[in-house]
GUTIMI-708154 format. One record per atom (N, C-alpha, C, O, CB): residue number from 1; atom name; x, y, z. Coordinates in steps of 0.1 Angstrom, whole numbers, plus 5000, padded with zeros to 4 digits. Glycine has a CB too. Example, Ala and Ser with C-alpha at 12.3 -4.5 7.8 and 13.67 -1.06 7.14 Angstrom:
! GUTIMI-708154
  num  atomo    xx    yy    zz
    1      N  5132  4943  5078
    1     CA  5123  4955  5078
    1      C  5132  4967  5078
    1      O  5142  4967  5085
    1     CB  5113  4955  5090
    2      N  5128  4978  5071
    2     CA  5137  4989  5071
    2      C  5129  5000  5079
    2      O  5134  5011  5080
    2     CB  5141  4994  5057
This chain:
! GUTIMI-708154
  num  atomo    xx    yy    zz
    1      N  8697  1981  2275
    1     CA  8707  1978  2263
    1      C  8717  1972  2269
    1      O  8723  1977  2278
    1     CB  8714  1989  2256
    2      N  8723  1955  2264
    2     CA  8735  1949  2262
    2      C  8742  1950  2246
    2      O  8741  1953  2234
    2     CB  8731  1934  2265
    3      N  8748  1948  2254
    3     CA  8767  1955  2243
    3      C  8772  1941  2245
    3      O  8774  1935  2235
    3     CB  8784  1972  2254
    4      N  8774  1933  2258
    4     CA  8787  1920  2258
    4      C  8796  1917  2244
    4      O  8795  1909  2234
    4     CB  8779  1904  2260
    5      N  8806  1930  2250
    5     CA  8814  1931  2244
    5      C  8828  1935  2248
    5      O  8827  1944  2257
    5     CB  8809  1937  2237
    6      N  8841  1932  2245
    6     CA  8850  1938  2249
    6      C  8852  1954  2239
    6      O  8851  1959  2228
    6     CB  8862  1927  2249
    7      N  8858  1959  2259
    7     CA  8857  1970  2256
    7      C  8866  1978  2266
    7      O  8866  1976  2278
    7     CB  8842  1973  2255
    8      N  8876  1990  2259
    8     CA  8890  2004  2266
    8      C  8888  2003  2278
    8      O  8878  2007  2284
    8     CB  8888  2021  2264
    9      N  8901  1996  2285
    9     CA  8900  1998  2301
    9      C  8892  2010  2306
    9      O  8885  2008  2316
    9     CB  8916  2000  2307
   10      N  8891  2023  2299
   10     CA  8885  2037  2299
   10      C  8871  2041  2295
   10      O  8867  2053  2294
   10     CB  8893  2044  2292
   11      N  8864  2028  2293
   11     CA  8850  2033  2289
   11      C  8845  2036  2296
   11      O  8840  2047  2296
   11     CB  8842  2027  2284
   12      N  8843  2022  2308
   12     CA  8837  2020  2320
   12      C  8831  2039  2323
   12      O  8820  2045  2322
   12     CB  8850  2011  2333
   13      N  8847  2042  2326
   13     CA  8851  2055  2336
   13      C  8842  2065  2329
   13      O  8834  2070  2337
   13     CB  8868  2059  2335
   14      N  8844  2070  2314
   14     CA  8837  2074  2298
   14      C  8824  2077  2302
   14      O  8817  2087  2302
   14     CB  8838  2061  2284
   15      N  8820  2065  2305
   15     CA  8803  2066  2307
   15      C  8798  2070  2320
   15      O  8787  2074  2319
   15     CB  8796  2053  2304
   16      N  8802  2070  2332
   16     CA  8799  2070  2338
   16      C  8804  2088  2344
   16      O  8801  2093  2354
   16     CB  8801  2058  2342
   17      N  8809  2091  2338
   17     CA  8809  2111  2332
   17      C  8796  2115  2325
   17      O  8787  2122  2330
   17     CB  8823  2114  2318
   18      N  8798  2112  2316
   18     CA  8785  2111  2300
   18      C  8775  2109  2318
   18      O  8776  2121  2322
   18     CB  8785  2089  2281
   19      N  8769  2104  2328
   19     CA  8759  2100  2333
   19      C  8755  2089  2331
   19      O  8744  2088  2336
   19     CB  8751  2107  2332
   20      N  8760  2078  2324
   20     CA  8760  2068  2325
   20      C  8759  2060  2338
   20      O  8761  2065  2348
   20     CB  8768  2067  2320
   21      N  8755  2040  2336
   21     CA  8761  2036  2355
   21      C  8762  2021  2344
   21      O  8751  2014  2342
   21     CB  8744  2037  2377
   22      N  8774  2017  2339
   22     CA  8779  2006  2336
   22      C  8779  1998  2337
   22      O  8789  1998  2345
   22     CB  8784  2004  2335
   23      N  8777  1987  2338
   23     CA  8777  1971  2341
   23      C  8792  1966  2334
   23      O  8797  1968  2323
   23     CB  8762  1962  2333
   24      N  8797  1958  2344
   24     CA  8809  1956  2340
   24      C  8813  1938  2347
   24      O  8809  1934  2357
   24     CB  8818  1970  2347
   25      N  8822  1930  2338
   25     CA  8829  1925  2346
   25      C  8843  1922  2341
   25      O  8847  1925  2330
   25     CB  8822  1916  2350
   26      N  8849  1914  2351
   26     CA  8864  1908  2346
   26      C  8868  1900  2342
   26      O  8876  1896  2350
   26     CB  8870  1906  2351
   27      N  8868  1892  2328
   27     CA  8867  1878  2321
   27      C  8875  1872  2323
   27      O  8886  1877  2321
   27     CB  8865  1877  2310
   28      N  8874  1860  2327
   28     CA  8877  1850  2332
   28      C  8888  1847  2318
   28      O  8881  1852  2309
   28     CB  8865  1840  2337
   29      N  8900  1841  2312
   29     CA  8905  1839  2306
   29      C  8906  1828  2291
   29      O  8913  1827  2281
   29     CB  8910  1838  2313
   30      N  8888  1818  2298
   30     CA  8880  1819  2287
   30      C  8871  1830  2278
   30      O  8872  1834  2267
   30     CB  8873  1812  2289
   31      N  8866  1832  2284
   31     CA  8859  1845  2281
   31      C  8864  1857  2271
   31      O  8860  1863  2262
   31     CB  8856  1851  2293
   32      N  8878  1855  2279
   32     CA  8891  1867  2271
   32      C  8891  1864  2259
   32      O  8887  1871  2250
   32     CB  8909  1866  2276
   33      N  8896  1850  2258
   33     CA  8901  1848  2246
   33      C  8886  1849  2237
   33      O  8887  1857  2227
   33     CB  8910  1833  2246
   34      N  8876  1844  2239
   34     CA  8864  1844  2231
   34      C  8858  1859  2225
   34      O  8851  1860  2215
   34     CB  8854  1838  2241
   35      N  8864  1870  2232
   35     CA  8865  1881  2236
   35      C  8876  1887  2224
   35      O  8872  1891  2213
   35     CB  8868  1882  2251
   36      N  8882  1886  2225
   36     CA  8894  1891  2215
   36      C  8891  1883  2208
   36      O  8898  1874  2213
   36     CB  8909  1891  2218
   37      N  8886  1876  2198
   37     CA  8884  1872  2189
   37      C  8875  1879  2178
   37      O  8875  1883  2166
   37     CB  8880  1863  2195
   38      N  8865  1878  2189
   38     CA  8849  1887  2186
   38      C  8857  1906  2184
   38      O  8855  1915  2175
   38     CB  8834  1886  2208
   39      N  8863  1906  2193
   39     CA  8868  1925  2191
   39      C  8874  1924  2176
   39      O  8871  1933  2167
   39     CB  8885  1931  2206
   40      N  8884  1913  2174
   40     CA  8898  1907  2158
   40      C  8884  1916  2149
   40      O  8883  1928  2145
   40     CB  8902  1877  2150
   41      N  8875  1906  2150
   41     CA  8863  1907  2136
   41      C  8854  1923  2137
   41      O  8851  1929  2126
   41     CB  8849  1892  2139
   42      N  8852  1926  2146
   42     CA  8840  1938  2150
   42      C  8857  1948  2141
   42      O  8858  1949  2129
   42     CB  8833  1941  2176
   43      N  8863  1952  2149
   43     CA  8879  1962  2145
   43      C  8879  1959  2129
   43      O  8875  1969  2121
   43     CB  8899  1953  2154
   44      N  8882  1949  2124
   44     CA  8887  1941  2113
   44      C  8872  1946  2097
   44      O  8872  1949  2085
   44     CB  8886  1921  2120
   45      N  8862  1942  2108
   45     CA  8849  1953  2095
   45      C  8850  1970  2096
   45      O  8851  1978  2086
   45     CB  8827  1951  2103
   46      N  8851  1971  2108
   46     CA  8855  1988  2108
   46      C  8861  1989  2099
   46      O  8856  1992  2088
   46     CB  8862  1994  2119
   47      N  8875  1988  2100
   47     CA  8882  1991  2091
   47      C  8884  1986  2076
   47      O  8893  1992  2070
   47     CB  8891  1991  2096
   48      N  8877  1978  2070
   48     CA  8871  1978  2063
   48      C  8859  1983  2055
   48      O  8857  1982  2043
   48     CB  8872  1972  2065
   49      N  8853  1988  2065
   49     CA  8843  1997  2059
   49      C  8850  2011  2060
   49      O  8848  2018  2050
   49     CB  8828  1996  2067
   50      N  8859  2019  2071
   50     CA  8862  2028  2070
   50      C  8877  2033  2060
   50      O  8880  2044  2054
   50     CB  8860  2029  2082
   51      N  8887  2019  2060
   51     CA  8896  2020  2054
   51      C  8906  2033  2056
   51      O  8912  2041  2048
   51     CB  8891  2018  2043
   52      N  8904  2032  2072
   52     CA  8914  2046  2080
   52      C  8927  2041  2090
   52      O  8926  2032  2098
   52     CB  8903  2056  2092
   53      N  8935  2047  2088
   53     CA  8948  2044  2094
   53      C  8942  2040  2108
   53      O  8946  2029  2112
   53     CB  8958  2057  2095
   54      N  8932  2048  2115
   54     CA  8924  2051  2132
   54      C  8921  2034  2129
   54      O  8926  2025  2136
   54     CB  8904  2066  2134
   55      N  8915  2032  2122
   55     CA  8909  2015  2124
   55      C  8917  2007  2121
   55      O  8916  1996  2127
   55     CB  8897  2010  2115
   56      N  8931  2009  2110
   56     CA  8937  2001  2114
   56      C  8942  1998  2129
   56      O  8941  1987  2135
   56     CB  8943  2002  2106
   57      N  8949  2010  2135
   57     CA  8951  2012  2149
   57      C  8948  2008  2160
   57      O  8952  2008  2172
   57     CB  8949  2018  2150
   58      N  8932  2002  2151
   58     CA  8923  1993  2165
   58      C  8929  1979  2162
   58      O  8937  1975  2169
   58     CB  8902  1993  2166
   59      N  8925  1974  2153
   59     CA  8932  1963  2144
   59      C  8942  1959  2152
   59      O  8942  1950  2160
   59     CB  8937  1968  2130
   60      N  8955  1968  2148
   60     CA  8970  1967  2152
   60      C  8968  1959  2171
   60      O  8971  1948  2175
   60     CB  8978  1986  2151
   61      N  8963  1970  2176
   61     CA  8962  1970  2192
   61      C  8951  1957  2193
   61      O  8954  1949  2203
   61     CB  8955  1987  2200
   62      N  8943  1954  2189
   62     CA  8937  1937  2190
   62      C  8947  1930  2191
   62      O  8950  1925  2202
   62     CB  8930  1930  2178
   63      N  8953  1927  2181
   63     CA  8966  1918  2175
   63      C  8974  1918  2184
   63      O  8975  1906  2189
   63     CB  8973  1922  2163
   64      N  8983  1930  2191
   64     CA  8991  1931  2204
   64      C  8987  1929  2209
   64      O  8995  1927  2218
   64     CB  8996  1937  2210
   65      N  8970  1926  2216
   65     CA  8962  1921  2233
   65      C  8961  1909  2228
   65      O  8957  1901  2236
   65     CB  8946  1928  2241
   66      N  8962  1904  2216
   66     CA  8960  1885  2213
   66      C  8976  1882  2212
   66      O  8979  1870  2213
   66     CB  8949  1878  2193
   67      N  8982  1886  2211
   67     CA  9002  1884  2215
   67      C  9002  1883  2228
   67      O  9007  1874  2234
   67     CB  9015  1898  2211
   68      N  8995  1893  2234
   68     CA  9002  1891  2246
   68      C  8995  1880  2256
   68      O  9000  1873  2266
   68     CB  9002  1905  2252
   69      N  8986  1880  2250
   69     CA  8973  1872  2255
   69      C  8979  1853  2259
   69      O  8979  1845  2268
   69     CB  8959  1873  2238
   70      N  8983  1854  2248
   70     CA  8991  1839  2235
   70      C  9003  1837  2244
   70      O  9004  1826  2249
   70     CB  8997  1845  2213
   71      N  9013  1846  2247
   71     CA  9027  1848  2251
   71      C  9036  1843  2240
   71      O  9045  1834  2240
   71     CB  9030  1841  2265
   72      N  9031  1853  2231
   72     CA  9035  1850  2217
   72      C  9043  1866  2213
   72      O  9037  1876  2218
   72     CB  9020  1846  2205
   73      N  9055  1869  2206
   73     CA  9064  1883  2207
   73      C  9059  1881  2195
   73      O  9057  1870  2189
   73     CB  9081  1886  2212
   74      N  9057  1897  2191
   74     CA  9060  1901  2175
   74      C  9069  1893  2171
   74      O  9065  1883  2164
   74     CB  9065  1916  2172
   75      N  9084  1894  2174
   75     CA  9093  1891  2170
   75      C  9092  1877  2160
   75      O  9093  1876  2148
   75     CB  9100  1893  2179
   76      N  9086  1863  2175
   76     CA  9081  1855  2170
   76      C  9073  1851  2156
   76      O  9076  1843  2148
   76     CB  9077  1856  2177
   77      N  9065  1859  2157
   77     CA  9055  1855  2145
   77      C  9061  1859  2130
   77      O  9057  1853  2120
   77     CB  9040  1865  2147
   78      N  9071  1868  2130
   78     CA  9077  1878  2119
   78      C  9089  1867  2114
   78      O  9093  1867  2103
   78     CB  9083  1894  2126
   79      N  9092  1860  2123
   79     CA  9103  1848  2126
   79      C  9096  1838  2115
   79      O  9100  1836  2103
   79     CB  9103  1841  2144
   80      N  9086  1831  2122
   80     CA  9073  1822  2115
   80      C  9075  1831  2098
   80      O  9082  1828  2089
   80     CB  9052  1825  2126
   81      N  9068  1840  2099
   81     CA  9067  1843  2085
   81      C  9079  1843  2074
   81      O  9078  1843  2062
   81     CB  9061  1854  2086
   82      N  9088  1845  2081
   82     CA  9109  1844  2073
   82      C  9106  1823  2071
   82      O  9108  1816  2061
   82     CB  9132  1850  2096
   83      N  9103  1821  2079
   83     CA  9105  1809  2077
   83      C  9096  1799  2069
   83      O  9099  1789  2062
   83     CB  9107  1805  2088
   84      N  9083  1806  2071
   84     CA  9077  1801  2059
   84      C  9079  1802  2047
   84      O  9074  1795  2039
   84     CB  9068  1803  2059
   85      N  9090  1814  2045
   85     CA  9088  1822  2034
   85      C  9079  1834  2030
   85      O  9078  1842  2021
   85     CB  9086  1813  2026
   86      N  9073  1831  2040
   86     CA  9062  1845  2043
   86      C  9063  1861  2034
   86      O  9058  1866  2024
   86     CB  9067  1850  2061
   87      N  9075  1864  2045
   87     CA  9080  1869  2045
   87      C  9085  1887  2030
   87      O  9086  1899  2030
   87     CB  9085  1857  2049
   88      N  9086  1871  2017
   88     CA  9083  1879  2006
   88      C  9074  1878  1999
   88      O  9075  1881  1987
   88     CB  9090  1879  2001
   89      N  9063  1871  2005
   89     CA  9054  1870  1993
   89      C  9034  1877  2005
   89      O  9024  1871  2011
   89     CB  9056  1846  1985
   90      N  9038  1893  2002
   90     CA  9031  1896  2011
   90      C  9023  1906  2004
   90      O  9023  1918  2008
   90     CB  9038  1898  2022
   91      N  9014  1900  1992
   91     CA  9005  1904  1987
   91      C  9011  1917  1980
   91      O  9003  1926  1983
   91     CB  8993  1905  1997
   92      N  9021  1923  1973
   92     CA  9030  1930  1968
   92      C  9029  1932  1955
   92      O  9028  1943  1950
   92     CB  9041  1926  1970
   93      N  9029  1916  1946
   93     CA  9020  1919  1929
   93      C  9010  1921  1927
   93      O  9006  1921  1915
   93     CB  9017  1911  1920
   94      N  9001  1923  1939
   94     CA  8985  1925  1932
   94      C  8982  1916  1925
   94      O  8978  1919  1914
   94     CB  8982  1937  1923
   95      N  8983  1898  1929
   95     CA  8980  1891  1920
   95      C  8965  1887  1928
   95      O  8962  1888  1940
   95     CB  8991  1881  1916
   96      N  8956  1882  1912
   96     CA  8939  1883  1916
   96      C  8941  1866  1914
   96      O  8948  1864  1904
   96     CB  8925  1895  1903
   97      N  8935  1851  1921
   97     CA  8938  1842  1914
   97      C  8921  1840  1911
   97      O  8913  1838  1920
   97     CB  8948  1830  1921
   98      N  8919  1840  1904
   98     CA  8906  1835  1896
   98      C  8901  1820  1890
   98      O  8890  1817  1890
   98     CB  8906  1843  1883
   99      N  8908  1814  1888
   99     CA  8909  1803  1884
   99      C  8921  1793  1882
   99      O  8932  1798  1881
   99     CB  8903  1804  1876
  100      N  8919  1779  1881
  100     CA  8934  1767  1879
  100      C  8924  1759  1866
  100      O  8913  1761  1862
  100     CB  8939  1752  1898
  101      N  8938  1750  1864
  101     CA  8931  1745  1856
  101      C  8938  1730  1867
  101      O  8945  1732  1876
  101     CB  8933  1748  1836
  102      N  8934  1715  1863
  102     CA  8939  1706  1868
  102      C  8950  1701  1861
  102      O  8949  1702  1849
  102     CB  8931  1698  1870
  103      N  8959  1695  1866
  103     CA  8969  1688  1861
  103      C  8965  1677  1868
  103      O  8964  1674  1880
  103     CB  8984  1693  1863
  104      N  8960  1668  1849
  104     CA  8956  1653  1849
  104      C  8970  1644  1852
  104      O  8968  1632  1854
  104     CB  8950  1649  1832
  105      N  8985  1648  1853
  105     CA  8991  1639  1858
  105      C  8991  1637  1874
  105      O  8997  1628  1878
  105     CB  9002  1641  1854
  106      N  8984  1645  1881
  106     CA  8986  1641  1899
  106      C  8974  1633  1901
  106      O  8971  1631  1913
  106     CB  8986  1654  1911
  107      N  8964  1629  1888
  107     CA  8952  1621  1894
  107      C  8950  1623  1904
  107      O  8952  1634  1908
  107     CB  8952  1609  1894
  108      N  8943  1610  1916
  108     CA  8940  1614  1930
  108      C  8944  1623  1939
  108      O  8937  1624  1949
  108     CB  8941  1607  1934
  109      N  8956  1630  1937
  109     CA  8960  1644  1940
  109      C  8957  1653  1936
  109      O  8965  1661  1940
  109     CB  8969  1646  1939
  110      N  8948  1657  1929
  110     CA  8946  1663  1923
  110      C  8931  1674  1932
  110      O  8928  1686  1931
  110     CB  8946  1652  1909
  111      N  8925  1666  1939
  111     CA  8914  1669  1948
  111      C  8919  1677  1963
  111      O  8911  1684  1970
  111     CB  8907  1655  1950
  112      N  8935  1674  1967
  112     CA  8938  1682  1975
  112      C  8937  1699  1972
  112      O  8932  1709  1977
  112     CB  8949  1677  1979
  113      N  8947  1695  1956
  113     CA  8953  1710  1950
  113      C  8944  1720  1947
  113      O  8945  1733  1948
  113     CB  8959  1709  1937
  114      N  8934  1711  1943
  114     CA  8924  1719  1931
  114      C  8909  1718  1934
  114      O  8900  1716  1927
  114     CB  8925  1711  1915
  115      N  8910  1720  1950
  115     CA  8890  1719  1955
  115      C  8883  1733  1953
  115      O  8871  1734  1956
  115     CB  8886  1715  1975
């Protein structure tokens, strides 16, 4: 069976203890970045299905790995949120956007704002 996915460091050892023979390699930077993005999608999908704190912890683990891979600090991401005014706009008001009306005074620019 082929898995072709990023796994936690101790998974191969766990497979060996169960009598399996894992076939692994160390990813280069390009492959690692691609697999991190795939892992984020995988873990996010699992969280959406399970809605559990354990799955959210897995999502957070991948986010931390992405931050480390890109040499981005968590503090820098928070700073960018605050700079962009996003720290106060954290989906707390439970707003759901259903539609919009075009503003005739915008003319040509409607296509930029209302697609």
